N, C-alpha and C positions, 0 to 999 in steps of 0.2 A: 313460750319464753325459755330462752336458752338457760341451761344450767350452768353452774360455775366451772364444771369440767369442760363443757362444750365451748363456753366463752375463752377458757385457757388454751383450748386447741386451736380455736380461730386466731387468737393473738399470736400464738406460735406460727400458724400457717402465714399470717400477715408479715411477721418479722422475716420468715423465710422467703417469702415473695420479694420483700424489699431487698433483701440481701442478694437474691438472684438477679433482680433488675439492676441493682448498683454494679454487680459483676459484669452483667451484660453491657452496661454503659462503659465501664472501664475498658472492657475488650473492643468495643466499638471505637472509642477513643484512640486506642492503641493502634487499631487497624488504619484508621484515618490518618494518624500521625505518620505511620509507615508510608501510606499512600502519598501523603505530601511530600515526604523525602524523596520518593521515586519521581514525582512530578518535577521537582527542582533539578534533577539530573537527567531529565528528558527534554529533547528538542523536538519541534514540529517542523517537518520539511514538506513544502507543497510545490506545485507547477512540476510534477514529475513526469518522466516519460513512461509510456506503457511497458518499455523494455527494462525498466529498472527493477534490480533485484537486491535482496539484503546483502549479498556478497559484495556487490558494486558499491553500496553505501558504506559497508565496513571498510573496503579497501580505500575508499576515498577519504575517510576519516582516521585512518589508522596513523597518520602522521601527528595527530594531536588528541585523539581520543581512542579508548577501547569500547567498542560497541557491545553492550551486554545483550540487547534484544532490539528487534526492529518489527513493529507492527504497522502493517499497511492499512490504511483507511480507503475502502472501496467507494467509488463515485456511484451512488445508487440513482443518479439522475439520468443515466444513459443505459442502454441494453448491454453494453460490453463491460466485463468484469476486468477493470483496470484500475490500478492504485492511483488515486488522485493526490494523496498525501501519506506521510508516514510519521509515526512517533518512534524516535530513536533514543534509546536509554543507553547512558554511558555510565562510567564508574563514579563520577563525582560532579559536583557543580562547576569546578574550574574547568574540567574537560568539556562540560556543556558549553561553557561561555567561549572556549576556544573553538569549538565546533561551529558555533554560530558565527563567530567572526570570521573563520575561513570560508564558510559557505556564502557569506554575504559579501565578502571582499575578493573572492576569486571564482572564476567560472567552474560549475561542476562538471566533471568530465564523464562523458557516456560514450564508450566505444571510440575513444580518442577525439570526440567532438565535444566543444564546450556547450553546456546547456544552462541557462539562467534559472535558478531555483531561489526560493525564499526560505530562510530558516529563522525561527524565533523560539523563545523558551516556551515549553508547553504550559498548558493551563488545566486545571482539574477537569472542566467540562469537555476536553478534547478526548477523554478516555472512556470507551464504552463500558468498561468494567469498573468504573469508579465506585467505591463504597458510598453509602449514604452518610452524609455528614451528620454527626450527632447534634440533635437538637433542631435540626432543619426542617422546616415545614414547607411542603411544595404546593403551590396554588396554581390553578390554570383558569385562563380566561381567554375569551375570543377577542381578537383586535379587529377593530372596525375603523373606517375612515373617520378621522377626527380625534382618534385616540392618541395619546403621546407616543406610542411606539409604532404607529402605522407607517410613518415615513421610513423609518429605519428597516422595517420589515420589506418594504417595496424595494428599498435599495438591495437587501440581501437576495431577493428574488431576481433582480437584474443581473446582480454578480453571478448567480447560479446558472442563469440562461446563457450569460457570455461564456462561463467555463464550459458549458456543455457544448456550445459551438465550437469552442477552441479544441476540446477533447475530440469531437467528432472530426474536425479538419485534420488533426494530427492521425486519428485512427485511419482515415481514408488516405493520408500520405504513406502510412506504414503499410496499408494494404497494397497500395500501388507499387510500392518498392518490392514487396514480397512477390507480387505477380510479375514484376519485371524480371526479378532474379529467377523465377521459374521459367519464364520465357526464354531467358538467356541460356539456362541449363538445358532446355530443350533443343535449342539451336546449335549448342555446342555439341550435344549428342548426335544430332543429325549431320553436323558437318564431320564429325568423326567417322561416322558410318560411310559418308560419301568418300573421305579420304582413303578409308580401307579398301573400298571397292575400286577406287581409281588406282591404288597401288597394286591390287590384285590384277588389274587389266594391264597396267604397265609393265609388271615383272613377268606376265606371262602365267601367273599361278592359277589364273581363272581357267586357262586352257586345260591344264593339268587336273584341276578338279572336275571340269566337264567330262574329261576322258575317264577319270576314275569313277564317276557316278554315272557314266553313259548318257550324258546330257548334251543335246545339240545347242550350240550357241546361236547358230544362223540357220538359213534356210538349205545350206548345202547338206 
């Protein structure tokens, strides 16, 4: 049986633990409130090109918003490391609204070419580094045919497959463009060499070079 001194120490420890827990709860609530404020001034952009960069996004939104940070969300359904979407944080909510309106009403320009993208306000579950909501309990369960969420999950799988196919087609197109550019560069280099040789032959410089290096040009 605990003595009165031991009981008093236990009571003090319990009080101290409660104070620490309360302090932790307050800190967690503050962190989540700061996170919610960040979410409200962040927009989500998808249908991006593999060539997109943070600088391109910042330049495109410069007329209506100051971009604080850009976090690309990788598409892990395919083997290529390309951005499928981005979370773009701006200074405030009004700038976020202006950016959403701009990107939904006007074509997004990439390399001087318009590209359709979709912009919406971000949601908390879009952030991989989101803090845990105070008081939230997470439960997991398997979804099988006949469950309320089964049809919705099937639709999401279909959308993921379609996006994968679109991304692969875009990647193939970009690879073909890169290959064509390399082939054109090789062709131009070869033509330049032939032009140089033809000029040497026409100007007679080839004969002078042959005489200098004692090289016979013909059978004579």
